[in-house]
C-alpha positions as CSV (number, residue, x, y, z in Angstrom):
1,M,8.3,-15.7,0.2
2,R,8.7,-11.9,0.3
3,L,5.5,-9.9,0.4
4,V,4.9,-6.2,0.2
5,I,1.7,-5.0,2.0
6,K,0.4,-1.6,1.1
7,V,-2.2,0.1,3.3
8,G,-4.0,3.3,2.3
9,T,-5.0,6.4,4.2
10,A,-8.7,5.5,4.1
11,T,-8.0,2.3,5.9
12,L,-5.9,3.9,8.6
13,Y,-8.0,6.9,9.3
14,Q,-11.7,7.4,9.9
15,N,-13.4,10.8,10.6
16,E,-10.0,12.4,10.6
17,K,-8.8,10.2,13.4
18,L,-6.7,7.1,13.5
19,S,-8.9,4.0,13.3
20,N,-8.5,0.9,15.4
21,R,-8.0,-0.9,12.1
22,I,-4.3,-0.1,12.5
23,D,-4.4,-2.6,15.5
24,N,-5.8,-5.3,13.3
25,L,-3.3,-4.5,10.6
26,V,-0.3,-4.8,13.0
27,E,-1.5,-8.1,14.4
28,F,-1.9,-9.4,10.9
29,L,1.6,-8.3,9.9
30,V,3.2,-9.8,12.9
31,E,1.6,-13.2,12.1
32,L,2.5,-12.9,8.5
33,N,6.1,-12.1,9.4
34,K,6.4,-15.4,11.1
35,L,6.0,-17.1,7.8
36,H,7.3,-14.7,5.2
37,E,9.5,-11.6,4.8
38,V,7.3,-8.5,5.1
39,I,7.6,-5.0,3.8
40,L,4.9,-2.5,4.7
41,V,4.2,0.5,2.4
42,S,2.0,2.9,4.4
43,S,0.2,6.0,3.5
44,G,-1.3,8.3,6.1
45,A,1.4,10.9,6.9
46,V,-0.6,13.8,5.6
47,G,-3.7,12.6,7.4
48,A,-1.7,12.2,10.6
49,G,-0.4,15.8,10.3
50,Y,-3.9,17.1,9.7
51,T,-5.0,15.8,13.1
52,K,-2.5,18.3,14.7
53,L,-2.7,21.2,12.2
54,Q,-5.6,21.9,9.9
55,L,-4.0,23.4,6.8
56,D,-5.4,23.9,3.4
57,K,-4.4,20.7,1.6
58,T,-4.9,22.2,-1.9
59,K,-1.6,24.0,-1.5
60,I,1.5,22.0,-2.1
61,E,3.6,23.6,0.6
62,N,0.9,22.9,3.1
63,K,0.7,19.3,2.1
64,Q,4.4,19.0,2.5
65,A,4.2,20.6,5.9
66,L,1.5,18.2,7.0
67,A,3.5,15.2,5.8
68,S,6.5,16.4,7.8
69,I,4.4,16.8,10.9
70,G,2.5,13.5,10.3
71,Q,5.3,11.1,9.4
72,P,6.8,10.9,12.9
73,L,3.3,10.7,14.4
74,L,2.4,7.8,12.2
75,M,5.6,6.0,12.9
76,K,5.1,6.5,16.6
77,E,1.7,4.8,16.4
78,Y,3.2,1.9,14.4
79,K,6.1,1.6,16.8
80,L,4.0,1.4,19.9
81,R,1.8,-1.3,18.5
82,F,4.6,-3.4,17.1
83,E,6.4,-3.2,20.4
84,K,3.6,-5.1,22.0
85,Y,4.7,-8.1,19.9
86,N,8.5,-7.4,20.4
87,Q,8.6,-6.7,16.6
88,I,11.3,-4.2,15.4
89,V,10.3,-1.9,12.6
90,S,12.2,0.7,10.7
91,Q,11.3,3.8,8.7
92,V,12.2,4.1,5.1
93,L,11.4,7.3,3.1
94,L,11.8,7.1,-0.6
95,T,11.2,9.2,-3.7
96,A,10.8,8.3,-7.4
97,A,14.4,9.5,-7.9
98,D,15.5,6.6,-5.7
99,F,14.4,4.2,-8.4
100,D,15.7,6.3,-11.3
101,S,19.4,5.9,-10.3
102,R,20.9,2.5,-10.4
103,K,23.3,3.3,-7.6
104,R,20.6,4.7,-5.3
105,T,18.3,1.8,-6.1
106,Q,21.1,-0.7,-5.2
107,N,21.9,1.1,-2.0
108,A,18.2,1.0,-1.0
109,K,18.1,-2.7,-1.9
110,N,21.1,-3.5,0.2
111,M,19.6,-1.7,3.2
112,I,16.3,-3.5,2.8
113,E,18.1,-6.9,2.6
114,V,19.9,-6.1,5.9
115,L,16.6,-5.3,7.6
116,L,14.8,-8.4,6.4
117,K,17.6,-10.7,7.3
118,N,17.4,-9.4,10.8
119,N,13.7,-9.9,11.1
120,V,12.9,-6.1,10.9
121,I,9.7,-5.0,9.1
122,P,10.6,-1.9,7.0
123,I,7.8,0.7,6.9
124,I,8.1,2.6,3.6
125,N,6.4,5.8,2.7
126,E,7.0,8.4,-0.1
127,N,9.1,11.3,1.1
128,D,6.2,13.8,0.5
129,A,7.9,16.6,2.5
130,V,10.5,17.0,-0.4
131,S,8.8,15.3,-3.4
132,I,7.0,18.2,-5.0
133,D,6.0,16.4,-8.3
134,E,5.3,13.1,-6.6
135,I,3.0,14.7,-3.9
136,V,0.8,16.0,-6.7
137,F,0.9,13.1,-9.2
138,G,2.3,10.2,-7.2
139,D,0.7,7.8,-4.9
140,N,1.7,4.9,-2.7
141,D,0.1,2.4,-5.0
142,Q,2.8,3.1,-7.5
143,L,5.4,3.2,-4.9
144,S,4.4,-0.2,-3.5
145,A,4.6,-1.6,-7.0
146,Y,8.1,-0.3,-7.5
147,T,9.0,-1.6,-4.1
148,T,7.7,-5.0,-5.0
149,Y,9.7,-5.2,-8.2
150,Y,13.0,-3.5,-7.3
151,F,13.2,-5.1,-3.8
152,N,12.6,-8.6,-5.2
153,A,9.3,-9.3,-3.6
154,D,7.0,-12.1,-4.9
155,M,3.7,-10.4,-4.5
156,L,2.1,-7.0,-3.7
157,I,-1.0,-7.0,-1.4
158,I,-2.9,-3.8,-1.4
159,L,-5.3,-3.3,1.5
160,S,-7.9,-0.7,0.7
161,D,-11.4,0.6,1.1
162,I,-11.9,-1.1,-2.3
163,D,-12.3,-4.8,-1.7
164,G,-11.5,-5.9,-5.3
165,L,-12.1,-5.1,-8.9
166,Y,-15.7,-5.4,-10.2
167,D,-17.1,-5.6,-13.7
168,S,-19.0,-2.4,-13.0
169,N,-19.2,0.2,-10.2
170,P,-20.6,-1.6,-7.1
171,K,-21.7,1.7,-5.7
172,E,-23.9,2.3,-8.7
173,N,-24.8,-1.3,-9.7
174,P,-26.0,-3.6,-6.9
175,N,-25.5,-6.5,-9.3
176,A,-21.8,-5.7,-9.9
177,K,-19.7,-8.9,-10.0
178,L,-16.4,-9.2,-8.2
179,L,-13.6,-10.3,-10.6
180,K,-11.6,-12.8,-8.4
181,I,-8.8,-13.3,-11.0
182,V,-7.6,-10.9,-13.7
183,N,-5.1,-12.0,-16.3
184,E,-5.3,-8.9,-18.4
185,I,-6.4,-5.3,-17.7
186,D,-8.6,-3.3,-20.1
187,Q,-6.5,-0.4,-21.3
188,K,-9.6,1.9,-21.2
189,L,-9.7,1.4,-17.5
190,L,-6.1,2.6,-17.1
191,N,-6.9,5.9,-18.8
192,T,-9.9,6.9,-16.7
193,P,-9.6,9.7,-14.1
194,C,-8.5,8.7,-10.6
195,N,-11.3,8.5,-8.1
196,P,-10.0,8.5,-4.5
197,N,-12.7,8.1,-1.9
198,D,-10.9,9.8,0.9
199,K,-9.9,13.5,0.9
200,F,-6.4,12.6,2.1
201,A,-5.9,9.9,-0.5
202,T,-4.1,10.4,-3.8
203,G,-5.1,7.2,-5.5
204,G,-8.2,5.2,-6.4
205,I,-9.0,2.0,-8.4
206,V,-7.1,3.4,-11.4
207,T,-3.8,3.8,-9.6
208,K,-4.2,0.2,-8.3
209,L,-4.8,-1.1,-11.8
210,K,-1.7,0.7,-13.0
211,S,0.3,-0.9,-10.3
212,A,-1.1,-4.3,-11.2
213,E,-0.3,-3.7,-14.9
214,F,3.2,-2.8,-14.0
215,L,3.8,-5.9,-11.9
216,M,2.1,-8.3,-14.4
217,K,4.4,-7.1,-17.1
218,K,7.3,-8.0,-14.7
219,N,5.7,-11.4,-14.1
220,K,4.8,-10.6,-10.5
221,E,1.4,-10.8,-8.9
222,M,-0.8,-8.4,-7.0
223,F,-3.7,-9.1,-4.6
224,L,-6.3,-6.4,-3.9
225,A,-8.5,-6.8,-0.9
226,S,-10.3,-5.0,1.9
227,G,-8.3,-3.3,4.6
228,F,-11.5,-2.9,6.7
229,D,-12.0,-6.6,7.0
230,L,-8.8,-8.6,6.9
231,S,-10.6,-12.0,6.8
232,D,-10.3,-12.2,3.0
233,V,-6.6,-11.6,2.8
234,K,-6.0,-13.9,5.8
235,S,-7.9,-16.7,4.0
236,F,-5.9,-16.1,0.8
237,I,-2.5,-15.9,2.4
238,F,-2.7,-18.3,5.4
239,D,-5.2,-20.9,4.2
240,N,-4.8,-20.6,0.4
241,I,-8.6,-20.0,0.1
242,H,-9.7,-17.3,-2.3
243,K,-13.0,-16.0,-0.9
244,K,-12.9,-12.4,-2.0
245,G,-10.4,-9.9,-3.3
246,T,-8.9,-9.8,-6.8
247,L,-5.7,-11.5,-7.8
248,F,-3.9,-9.9,-10.8
249,T,-1.6,-12.5,-12.3
250,K,-0.3,-13.7,-15.7
251,V,-0.4,-17.3,-14.4
252,K,-3.5,-19.1,-15.8
253,K,-3.4,-22.0,-13.3
254,W,-5.1,-19.9,-10.6
255,K,-8.8,-20.6,-10.1
């Protein structure tokens, strides 16, 4: 099975510093890669750049500069950790335009196939340093959904500070119920404003729902779980036990 794992900035960084959660993530991906083909979509380049240079992130050119500073820093952190397990990783920077051109999409697919066949974990990020429109309106939730579909993955797993979809806002309602399985998304939810919790993030629950909607229409599945505590996703993937997290699927047999 081919899996795309997306991790958000809020999971990787805490108090403007790289969190030790990245160590837990890498360990999980190495174990997962023993059983399945793994593609990682990682945010965090702007956050990494900000640790070196504190620029005003409301300006597009500053955000681009931070991304260009942070991308090699982020890859260095990944590379050092994966090397402990003798796991080769690669960097892949994409833009929305790479999925608009059939030729460019096919070229990217061919490259990803070579990497996976050689047991390399591709680490994909949006090329924020040159993607002016995408850096304002885009997010890696959407990029990960496109990656899942166009690179023929079976499922997208989003690891976030949001541990699933609830029937109401759990921060406002202590009795909010986690929806473990979603077969259809309320269109009203897709049209609500994005609500990222981290100042470096560009997404929120809405962008994740849009990603799920896109994939469900393509008959693919998405699992949303906590990136802070990986026990839920490990139970789901390794043990086939659905404790927490939300599975978005058109398949009715899931319980």
